[in-house]
N, C-alpha and C positions, 0 to 999 in steps of 0.2 A: 585490536582496533578501537576498543571503547575509549582508550585514553586520548584519542584524537577528537572525540566527539564533544561538542559544546551544546548544551541544552538551553532552552529559552530561559532568559533571566540571568544567565551566568555572567560573572564579572571578571573572570580570569579564563585563560585558554593557553594552549601550547604556544611556544615561541613562533611568531609569524614574521620574523625579520626576513626580508628578501622574498616574501611570498606575495607578489603583487598581482597575481592572477586569481580571479574569482569566477566560479561557474555557479549560476543561480538557476534553479529549476523549480517551477511551481508544483505543488503537491496536488495530484489528481485535478489538474487545472479546470477542465470543462465541468466536472462534477462540482468542484469548489465554487465556480462562478454561479452555477444554478442554485446551490444550497444557500446562497446569501439571502434569497427570498423564500427559502423553504427550510427554515431551521429545524422544523419538526423531523426532517429526514436525516439529520446529523447522526452519524454512528451506525446508520443502517446500510444494507447492501444496495447500492444505487449505481446505475450506469447511465451514461448519456448515449442514446442510440435512437435510430428511427423506429425500432421495435417491430419492423416487418420481417417476413420470413427470410429475406435476403439482406437484411441490415447487419451491420457489424457494430461492435462496441467501440465508440470513440474514446471513452474514458470510463474507468471504474473506480469507485471509492475503495478505501483500504478495507472496509468491512466486506465488500464484494470480493476483493482479491483473496481473502482468507478461504473462499470456496473455490479458488482456482480461476476466477474470472479475470480476463486480461483485455487490454485494448487490442483492437484489430481482430478479436475473436468473433465469429458469427454469433449474432444475438441468440439464435436458437440453441447453440452449444452452451452459451452462458446461462440460459434459462434452465437447461437440463442440470447444470452443475449447481445452480442455486434457484430452486423453484419459487422462492418468495422474493426473487430479485425485483427491485423497483426500477422502472424505466422512465427516464425523462427525455423527451424529444428536444433536440438542440434549439436554442433560441437564436434566431438569425441576428448577426451583427454583434452579439454580446461578447464573444470571446475576443474578437478583434479590438473592440473598444477597451476591454480590461487590459489586454496585452499592450495596447498603445500607452495606457496610463502607467503600467508597470515599467515599461521601457523608458518612459519619461523620468521615473524615479532614478533609474540607473544613470541616465544622462545628466542628472543633477550632480553626480559625483565625477564623471569622466566622459569625454566624448568618445573614448575607445570602448564602444559597446558593439559586440558582434552577436546579433540575434541568430539562433539556430532554428527557431520555430516560434510559434506564438507564445510558448510557455518556458523557454529557456534561452540563456545568453551567456557569453563570456564577457567579462569586464577586465580591463587592465587599469588598475588604480595606482600603479607605481608612481606616476607623475603627479598624482593628486594628494599624496600622503602629507607632504610638507605644507601644501596650501591649506589643507583641511586640519592639519595638526592631529592626525589620527594614525591608525594602523589598519592593515588589511582586515583583520578579524573584527575590529571595531566597526569598520564600514560594513562588513557582512552582517553583523548584528543589527546595525542601523537599518539596512535594507529590509531585513526580516520584519523589524518593528513597523517600518513605514508601509510595507505592502499589506501587512495585517491590518493596520489602522486605517489606511486609505481605501482598501478594496475588500477587506474581510476574508482574505484567503491566505493560506500558508505557503511558505517556500523553503527550500533547503539550499544551503550554500556550501560549496567546497572552496577552500582557500589553499593555494599551493604555489610552488615556484613556476610550474609549467602547466599548459592547458590540459594535457592528457591526465595528469594527476588531479587537477582541480575538478575535472568532470567525474572521475572515479570517486572523489571525495564527496561530491554532492549526492551521488547515488547512495553512498553509505550513510549519509546524514538523514535520509528519508525515514519517516516523514517528519517535517517540521523541526529540523535541526541544522547544525553546522559542524563540519569536520575541517580541522586545521591540520595540515601536514607540514611540519617544520622543514625548511629547505635541507637542513643537515640530516633529516631522518627520511628523506624521500625513498631511499632504497630499503630501509627498514620497513616502511609502509608497504612498498610494492612487492617485495620478493616473496612473501608468503601467499600471495594471491594466485589463483589458477590462471593458466595461460589464456583462458577465454576472456579475461579482463583486459587483455592487450587490445588497443584500438587497431582494428583491421583483421582480427582473428574471428572468422566465422566458424560454423559448425565443421566444415570440411577441414579447414586449416587446424582447428583444435584437434580433431581426430588424427590428423597427420602428425602433429607435434607429439601427441600422447603415444602414438605408435613407436616413436623414437625415444620414449622415456623422458620427454620434456613436459612435465605436468604442471610446474609452477613457473612464475615469472623468474624466480631465482635460477631455475634450470636453464631458461633461455639466455639469461645474462651470463651464465657460466659457460655456455656452449661456444666452441670456436666459431668465429664469424664465417670462416671458410666453409664450415659444415652447414651453417644456416643458408648460405648462398647456394650451395649445391642442392640442398633439400627443397628450398622454397623459391628459388630464383633470386637473382642479385637484389632487385629492388625491395621485395618483401622481406628477405632475410636481413638486409641492412636496416630496414624500417623497424622490425620487431626487436632487433638487437639494440638499437638506440633507445627505444622506449623502455625495454627491460632494464637498461642501465640508467634510466631517469632522464634521458635527453629528449627534448621535444622543442625544436627551434621555431615552431609556428607562432606567429604573432597574432594578436587580436586585430581582426580586420573589420572595421565598421561597415555595415550595410552594403554588402556586395550587390551589384545590380541584378535584376531579374533576368534569368536566362530563357524562361518560357512561361506562358500563362495558359492554363487549361481548365477544363471542367469535365466531369464524367458522371454517369448515373448507372446504378445497378437496379435492374428491374425486379419487382416482386414476383412477376411471372415472365418467363422467357418470351421474347417477341420474335415472331416469324415475318410479320408484315413489313415489307421494305418501305412502304409509304409512312407507316407509323415510326419506323426508325428515322426516316427523313425529317419528320416533325421533331423528334427528340434531338436530332443534330441541329435543327434550327433553334430550339430552346437553348441548347448548350452554346451555340455560336453567339446568340444574343448575350449570354452571360460573359463569354470571353471578350467579345468586342467592347462591351461596356467597361470591363476592367481595364482593357488596353487604353481606352480613351481617358478614363479617370486617371491613369498613371502617365498619360502623355506619351504612349508608346505605340509603335507599329511593328509588325512582324513580317518576315519574308517567307516563312515556311509554315504551311498548314498540315497538321497530321491528324489522323484518327486512330483510335484504339478500339478494337472489337474483341470481346471475350464471348465465346460460344458456350452452349450448355455443358459441353464436355470439358470446359475450362481451357481449351485451346485459345490462345490469345495472339492476335496479329496487330501490328502497327504499320501504317502506310503514310507516306508524306509526299508533299509536292511543294516546290519552291515557286513563288509567284514573281511576276516581272517587277512589281513594286511592293513596298510595304503596305500591309492592310490593317485596318482597325474597324472595318465595317462588317456587321453580321451577315449581310447579303453576300459579300465576297467570300467570307470564311465558309459560310454554309454551302455556297455553290461548289467550292473546291472539296469540301468534306463529302458531299453527296457524290461527286465524281469519283473520289477515292473509294467510297463504299461500293458504288456500282461496278467499278472496273476491277477491284482487287479483293473484295470480301466475298467468299463463297456463300451460297444460300444456306440457311439453317437457323436453328433457334439461337437467339442472341441473349446473353445474360447481362452484359455490360457494354456500354458504348461511351466513347469520350472524344473530345475535340481539344487540340492544343495548337497554339501558335508559338513558333520559335524564331530565332534569328532576330531578336528584338533590338530596336533602336528608337531614339527619341523622334518626336514629330518635327523637330527642327530641320530634318532633311527635306521637309516639304512633301507635297502630294502631287503626283503626276496628273495633269489635266488633259482631257481628250476634247479638244475644241470642236471637233466635228461630230461628237457623239450626241445622240438624242436621248441617252440614258438620263433619268432624273438624278438629282444630286442626293443619293441615298444617305451619304454621310450627314448632310444637313438635317435630314429627317430623323436620323438616329440620335444626333446631338440634341435636337429639340425634344425627342422622347426622353433622353437622359435628364433634361431639365424638368420635364413633367414628373418623372418618377421621383426625383429628389424632393419635389414639393408635395406630391400626392400619394407616394407609395409605389412599390415595385409593380403592382398590378394595374397602375393607371393607364399605361400604354403598352400594348402587345400586338404582335402580328396577328391579323385576323385568323390565320390558319391555326394559331395556338389557343384560340378561344374555345371554351367548352360549350356544349349545347345550351347550358343554362346561361352562360355569359352572352351568347348570341341572342 
C-alpha cells in the first residue's frame, strides 16, 4: 500500500486519470483546532473532552492514540490508559467556524461537495479539471496546502474512481498524507484488505463472513453472488459483492437537508428528581428551538431519549398538529412524554429531538381566539439579544442559578 501514498511536498504520484472523487478528512480535528493556540502541547497526548466522570473523548491526538485512547471512549477509561493525558475542554463555536472555512476551500474547486460531518467531505472534481487545468491529485495536494496555511491544521486525502475507495484511501493516508488509487489498480488495492474494510460490514457481519472462509475482499469478490445472497440476504449480498469488485455508483450529493435537530446531556451524577429533569428538558428545548429558528425550520415530531443508570435507553415521540420552533411548545411535549412513558429511576442521559423538518415558508397556524402570549416573538427577541450580548444574556427564570437570581 505504501506505493499509493503521497507525502507532503511530493511532486509526482500514481496515475490519477479517471479518479475524479476525493475524500478529505481532517486529522484529529477537534484537537488540531485547539492546538493552534496551544502549540506547546504539540506531540503530547491530548484529548478534547469535558473531563468529568461521565464525559467521553470527543477527539484524541495521535500521541494519545498510541496509548489506546480513542474518540467516543469514556474519559475515565482514557485516563487509566494514559495517566499523563492532557484534557482540553471544548471551545464553543470553534469547530463549526473552522469547518465552515475548510468547506469553503473545497467549494472554491467544485460545487459538488458532500459534507459527512464537521471534519470530512467527499468532492467530485471531475468537471473542474479542465477549467482549472489540473488533475485530481494536484487538487488534493492544493487542498492540503491551503487548509494548513489558512487554518493551521492537517488533513488527509484519498483520490480514487469511486467514493468507497476514496474514503478507504484517506484513512490509509493518515496522518497528514494523500493516497492515490489509480482507476486501473482499484482491485489490486482492494483485494488484499480484510472484509471489515467493506462499507456496511460491522462486527457481526465480519464474523459471519469469516466463519464462511471469506477473510479478505478478494474472497468476497470471488464468491458466487448466489451464495452471498443466501448467506447475507439479497440486498447486503449484492451490495458487498459490488463493492468487492470495485463498483460503487453513489454520486457526490451536495448538502442534504437536515432530517432532525436535537440536543442531549449526560449527567456527571445520575438524576432522580423529575423536576430537575424537567429543567434539563427546558434547557435542551431552548437549544433545539434556537437552532431551528436560525436555520429557518420547523418540525412536526418531538421526541425524547432517556438513558437510565443501568444503560437501558428508551425513546418516545409525539407528532404535533403544526410545525414547532418554539422552546415552550417543544418543552411541553417533552415533559408530557417523560411523565407518561418514562419509568421512574436514576437517569444518566436525557435528550430532546425535533424531526419531520420543513421550512418556515409553510407559515404558522394562528389561534385568533387564544389569550396565550406570542411566545415565538419573545424567543425571537431573545435570539437577537443573545447574538449581541452572548448566550447567557437571556434565559428562562427557572434556569437561573441562585447566584444569577
